[in-house]
Backbone as CSV, one residue per row, in Angstrom:
resi,resn,N_x,N_y,N_z,CA_x,CA_y,CA_z,C_x,C_y,C_z
1,UNK,0.847,-1.177,0.000,0.000,0.000,0.000,0.887,1.233,0.000
2,UNK,0.519,2.160,-0.819,1.297,3.393,-0.957,0.722,4.456,-0.028
3,UNK,1.534,4.877,0.939,1.105,5.926,1.855,1.414,7.275,1.231
4,UNK,0.410,8.133,1.200,0.610,9.492,0.718,-0.081,10.451,1.689
5,UNK,-0.013,11.724,1.366,-0.594,12.724,2.255,-2.100,12.556,2.400
6,UNK,-2.791,12.204,1.343,-4.245,12.042,1.419,-4.615,10.922,2.392
7,UNK,-3.871,9.832,2.351,-4.133,8.721,3.270,-3.930,9.173,4.712
8,UNK,-2.886,9.910,4.958,-2.626,10.400,6.311,-3.748,11.319,6.791
9,UNK,-4.218,12.205,5.918,-5.306,13.107,6.287,-6.594,12.330,6.576
10,UNK,-6.897,11.310,5.761,-8.114,10.528,6.002,-8.017,9.749,7.307
11,UNK,-6.835,9.276,7.652,-6.654,8.580,8.923,-6.862,9.553,10.084
12,UNK,-6.312,10.759,9.961,-6.508,11.771,11.003,-7.999,12.096,11.145
13,UNK,-8.696,12.239,10.021,-10.132,12.527,10.071,-10.878,11.381,10.752
14,UNK,-10.510,10.135,10.429,-11.159,8.990,11.064,-10.904,8.918,12.551
15,UNK,-9.685,9.224,12.955,-9.361,9.221,14.390,-10.154,10.303,15.114
16,UNK,-10.276,11.469,14.502,-11.051,12.545,15.126,-12.532,12.183,15.227
17,UNK,-13.081,11.542,14.213,-14.483,11.106,14.272,-14.653,10.059,15.370
18,UNK,-13.729,9.117,15.463,-13.798,8.100,16.518,-13.700,8.740,17.901
19,UNK,-12.828,9.717,18.049,-12.704,10.416,19.334,-13.983,11.172,19.658
20,UNK,-14.603,11.752,18.638,-15.866,12.462,18.856,-16.953,11.496,19.301
21,UNK,-16.995,10.325,18.730,-18.007,9.340,19.099,-17.832,8.851,20.529
22,UNK,-16.604,8.790,21.013,-16.388,8.324,22.385,-16.575,9.433,23.408
23,UNK,-16.323,10.677,23.027,-16.428,11.771,23.992,-17.708,12.578,23.854
24,UNK,-18.323,12.580,22.687,-19.524,13.384,22.479,-19.228,14.850,22.270
25,UNK,-17.990,15.194,22.009,-17.617,16.583,21.772,-17.792,16.901,20.300
26,UNK,-18.770,17.709,19.989,-19.090,18.002,18.599,-17.972,18.791,17.917
27,UNK,-17.156,19.470,18.700,-16.059,20.250,18.131,-15.049,19.348,17.410
28,UNK,-14.856,18.136,17.901,-13.934,17.221,17.228,-14.437,16.862,15.839
29,UNK,-15.743,16.833,15.666,-16.302,16.569,14.342,-15.993,17.718,13.391
30,UNK,-15.987,18.926,13.897,-15.624,20.082,13.070,-14.153,19.993,12.653
31,UNK,-13.301,19.568,13.580,-11.885,19.408,13.238,-11.685,18.258,12.251
32,UNK,-12.511,17.227,12.348,-12.447,16.135,11.370,-12.817,16.643,9.983
33,UNK,-13.742,17.571,9.922,-14.069,18.201,8.634,-12.867,18.957,8.079
34,UNK,-12.117,19.592,8.951,-10.893,20.261,8.515,-9.868,19.275,7.989
35,UNK,-9.745,18.124,8.658,-8.823,17.096,8.183,-9.276,16.557,6.828
36,UNK,-10.578,16.441,6.632,-11.091,16.005,5.328,-10.756,17.040,4.255
37,UNK,-10.807,18.323,4.618,-10.419,19.359,3.661,-8.934,19.232,3.303
38,UNK,-8.105,18.885,4.288,-6.699,18.641,4.009,-6.514,17.450,3.079
39,UNK,-7.336,16.410,3.251,-7.252,15.240,2.375,-7.666,15.587,0.955
40,UNK,-8.710,16.397,0.820,-9.141,16.811,-0.519,-8.050,17.638,-1.187
41,UNK,-7.413,18.517,-0.419,-6.304,19.304,-0.974,-5.166,18.386,-1.408
42,UNK,-4.913,17.316,-0.663,-3.866,16.361,-1.047,-4.247,15.619,-2.316
43,UNK,-5.541,15.293,-2.454,-5.997,14.630,-3.687,-5.810,15.526,-4.910
44,UNK,-5.932,16.830,-4.721,-5.715,17.774,-5.830,-4.239,17.995,-6.110
45,UNK,-3.355,17.403,-5.291,-1.929,17.517,-5.519,-1.311,18.796,-4.995
46,UNK,-1.981,19.467,-4.073,-1.445,20.702,-3.506,-0.312,20.384,-2.539
47,UNK,0.525,21.355,-2.291,1.684,21.190,-1.419,1.229,20.920,0.024
48,UNK,2.047,20.228,0.806,1.682,19.946,2.203,1.350,21.203,3.011
49,UNK,2.036,22.302,2.740,1.735,23.547,3.452,0.316,24.010,3.135
50,UNK,-0.078,23.919,1.885,-1.437,24.292,1.485,-2.459,23.335,2.086
51,UNK,-2.117,22.080,2.192,-3.018,21.113,2.816,-3.267,21.469,4.280
52,UNK,-2.189,21.794,4.986,-2.318,22.167,6.396,-3.132,23.448,6.534
53,UNK,-2.873,24.420,5.670,-3.631,25.672,5.720,-5.105,25.445,5.449
54,UNK,-5.427,24.613,4.464,-6.840,24.359,4.164,-7.512,23.616,5.318
55,UNK,-6.789,22.674,5.918,-7.346,21.965,7.070,-7.570,22.924,8.240
56,UNK,-6.619,23.804,8.475,-6.738,24.748,9.585,-7.848,25.750,9.343
57,UNK,-7.967,26.246,8.115,-9.000,27.241,7.820,-10.391,26.623,7.921
58,UNK,-10.574,25.466,7.280,-11.903,24.831,7.307,-12.248,24.374,8.719
59,UNK,-11.338,23.686,9.403,-11.611,23.215,10.761,-11.798,24.357,11.743
60,UNK,-10.928,25.364,11.662,-11.058,26.517,12.562,-12.335,27.296,12.329
61,UNK,-12.685,27.507,11.061,-13.926,28.228,10.750,-15.141,27.449,11.237
62,UNK,-15.117,26.131,11.058,-16.243,25.314,11.522,-16.389,25.378,13.040
63,UNK,-15.271,25.348,13.755,-15.322,25.443,15.216,-15.876,26.800,15.641
64,UNK,-15.417,27.870,15.006,-15.893,29.218,15.361,-17.375,29.357,15.063
65,UNK,-17.812,28.887,13.909,-19.235,28.984,13.547,-20.076,28.182,14.524
66,UNK,-19.650,26.967,14.861,-20.420,26.146,15.789,-20.449,26.775,17.185
67,UNK,-19.336,27.340,17.626,-19.289,27.986,18.939,-20.252,29.170,19.001
68,UNK,-20.274,29.977,17.964,-21.197,31.119,17.934,-22.648,30.656,17.868
69,UNK,-22.898,29.584,17.141,-24.254,29.041,17.054,-24.728,28.565,18.425
70,UNK,-23.847,27.873,19.145,-24.221,27.397,20.478,-24.391,28.529,21.463
71,UNK,-23.622,29.607,21.321,-23.737,30.740,22.240,-25.067,31.450,22.063
72,UNK,-25.603,31.457,20.841,-26.884,32.120,20.578,-28.077,31.265,20.962
73,UNK,-27.895,29.958,21.077,-29.003,29.061,21.394,-29.476,29.306,22.827
74,UNK,-30.778,29.198,23.058,-31.272,29.399,24.422,-30.765,28.304,25.352
75,UNK,-30.481,28.699,26.567,-29.986,27.753,27.559,-31.143,26.893,28.058
76,UNK,-30.873,25.624,28.267,-31.884,24.709,28.791,-32.096,24.983,30.273
77,UNK,-33.326,24.783,30.713,-33.632,24.950,32.129,-32.935,23.855,32.923
78,UNK,-32.630,24.117,34.200,-32.019,23.066,35.014,-32.943,21.851,35.097
79,UNK,-32.378,20.693,35.299,-33.158,19.453,35.298,-34.252,19.459,36.349
80,UNK,-34.059,20.169,37.457,-35.076,20.175,38.518,-36.337,20.909,38.108
81,UNK,-36.239,21.811,37.116,-37.421,22.567,36.687,-37.666,22.471,35.189
82,UNK,-37.086,21.477,34.532,-37.234,21.321,33.090,-38.311,20.271,32.805
83,UNK,-39.423,20.666,32.172,-40.479,19.687,31.894,-40.075,18.628,30.876
84,UNK,-38.998,18.869,30.111,-38.513,17.849,29.196,-37.784,16.723,29.932
85,UNK,-37.290,17.022,31.123,-36.574,16.036,31.921,-37.499,15.399,32.953
86,UNK,-38.292,16.219,33.619,-39.168,15.752,34.686,-40.613,16.021,34.286
87,UNK,-41.369,14.968,34.052,-42.748,15.120,33.564,-43.711,15.639,34.632
88,UNK,-43.272,15.739,35.884,-44.123,16.276,36.935,-44.262,17.795,36.846
89,UNK,-43.300,18.450,36.216,-43.328,19.907,36.109,-44.557,20.313,35.298
90,UNK,-45.332,21.242,35.847,-46.532,21.719,35.176,-47.804,21.012,35.612
91,UNK,-47.679,19.917,36.343,-48.863,19.213,36.839,-49.418,19.968,38.046
92,UNK,-50.672,19.752,38.337,-51.284,20.464,39.464,-51.581,19.500,40.602
93,UNK,-51.551,20.040,41.811,-51.857,19.290,43.029,-52.780,20.138,43.896
94,UNK,-53.513,19.478,44.768,-54.405,20.151,45.707,-53.711,20.234,47.054
95,UNK,-53.629,21.449,47.602,-53.041,21.667,48.923,-54.172,22.046,49.859
96,UNK,-54.345,21.235,50.912,-55.423,21.513,51.861,-55.015,22.559,52.889
97,UNK,-53.844,22.389,53.493,-53.370,23.356,54.498,-51.862,23.521,54.386
98,UNK,-51.408,24.702,54.720,-49.978,25.016,54.765,-49.559,25.166,56.213
99,UNK,-48.378,24.719,56.543,-47.839,24.943,57.881,-47.253,26.347,57.940
100,UNK,-47.019,26.878,59.138,-46.472,28.240,59.246,-45.108,28.416,58.572
101,UNK,-44.345,27.347,58.428,-43.029,27.469,57.809,-43.081,27.343,56.286
102,UNK,-44.267,27.334,55.695,-44.409,27.311,54.245,-44.335,25.928,53.621
103,UNK,-44.511,24.889,54.429,-44.492,23.520,53.925,-45.877,22.900,54.021
104,UNK,-46.099,21.875,53.212,-47.370,21.161,53.239,-47.135,19.719,52.842
105,UNK,-48.081,18.868,53.196,-48.099,17.487,52.732,-49.191,17.395,51.669
106,UNK,-48.834,16.884,50.498,-49.812,16.728,49.418,-49.786,15.287,48.932
107,UNK,-50.909,14.863,48.401,-50.982,13.539,47.795,-50.890,13.711,46.292
108,UNK,-49.872,13.074,45.722,-49.617,13.179,44.288,-49.134,11.830,43.804
109,UNK,-49.750,11.337,42.765,-49.421,10.027,42.189,-49.515,8.901,43.212
110,UNK,-50.484,8.993,44.078,-50.727,7.925,45.042,-49.762,7.879,46.203
111,UNK,-48.997,8.931,46.407,-48.038,8.965,47.518,-48.078,10.330,48.180
112,UNK,-47.612,10.365,49.419,-47.532,11.630,50.148,-46.205,12.304,49.822
113,UNK,-46.279,13.567,49.451,-45.096,14.350,49.110,-45.029,15.558,50.031
114,UNK,-43.821,16.001,50.288,-43.637,17.270,50.964,-43.663,18.348,49.889
115,UNK,-44.291,19.463,50.189,-44.381,20.556,49.220,-43.949,21.848,49.890
116,UNK,-43.343,22.716,49.085,-42.909,24.026,49.559,-43.431,25.072,48.589
117,UNK,-43.956,26.169,49.111,-44.494,27.239,48.279,-43.368,28.172,47.863
118,UNK,-43.249,28.435,46.554,-42.187,29.317,46.053,-42.762,30.543,45.360
119,UNK,-44.063,30.734,45.445,-44.696,31.872,44.773,-44.399,33.189,45.450
120,UNK,-44.808,34.269,44.807,-44.551,35.602,45.352,-45.639,36.043,46.333
121,UNK,-46.831,35.475,46.227,-47.902,35.827,47.157,-47.819,34.929,48.385
122,UNK,-48.808,35.015,49.246,-48.823,34.161,50.427,-49.394,32.796,50.064
123,UNK,-48.954,31.794,50.792,-49.404,30.427,50.533,-50.827,30.256,51.029
124,UNK,-51.708,29.818,50.143,-53.105,29.570,50.487,-53.466,28.174,50.009
125,UNK,-54.467,27.601,50.641,-54.899,26.276,50.213,-55.586,26.387,48.851
126,UNK,-55.607,25.267,48.139,-56.213,25.250,46.814,-55.309,24.563,45.807
127,UNK,-55.621,24.776,44.534,-54.861,24.159,43.445,-53.544,24.903,43.244
128,UNK,-52.447,24.140,43.110,-51.129,24.698,42.858,-50.476,23.917,41.729
129,UNK,-49.521,24.555,41.079,-48.806,23.951,39.962,-47.391,23.622,40.415
130,UNK,-46.925,22.439,40.025,-45.559,22.026,40.352,-44.605,22.763,39.411
131,UNK,-43.706,23.552,39.963,-42.731,24.309,39.169,-41.360,23.648,39.145
132,UNK,-41.040,22.867,40.182,-39.753,22.178,40.240,-39.849,21.050,41.255
133,UNK,-38.897,20.144,41.190,-38.826,19.030,42.133,-37.395,18.973,42.661
134,UNK,-37.271,19.032,43.983,-35.964,18.899,44.630,-36.031,17.686,45.547
135,UNK,-35.456,16.592,45.095,-35.512,15.355,45.875,-36.945,14.868,45.938
136,UNK,-37.503,14.807,47.162,-38.901,14.411,47.323,-39.775,15.583,47.736
137,UNK,-39.331,16.784,47.439,-40.077,17.995,47.757,-40.545,18.667,46.481
138,UNK,-41.853,18.887,46.394,-42.415,19.588,45.236,-42.403,21.077,45.523
139,UNK,-41.901,21.854,44.586,-41.906,23.317,44.717,-43.108,23.830,43.945
140,UNK,-44.028,24.468,44.673,-45.323,24.832,44.112,-45.487,26.337,43.961
141,UNK,-46.324,26.681,43.015,-46.703,28.070,42.742,-48.167,28.031,42.340
142,UNK,-48.826,29.159,42.378,-50.241,29.223,41.958,-50.390,29.193,40.480
């Protein structure tokens, strides 16, 4: 087998893709794209310096574009209050009485839960919405 620059670039791209698959770092995939650009430059017969420059430009630009894209994306809510993670968020419960310290016992899903009021008004009995879950404590709001 004849080793040339294109083969070396494709091996580097494959190693970067494999590393991305094991770590889950999407940035390594962008660098693998840069290595593929270096391999394409080698296939065109360009000098090794041009291959490195094309790999650096394509990989670096891809990393910068992806970083800016991620910075603009909205941040996910913490897992304790994210309805995509915890299906209890947004459900309602009935609170009969509140203790003076702002805690209550509620029945939810066939079990007794401790609940804490996190709203801005005063805690009153009635229907409340689960806004977050901390351990076995439901954080409620009106």
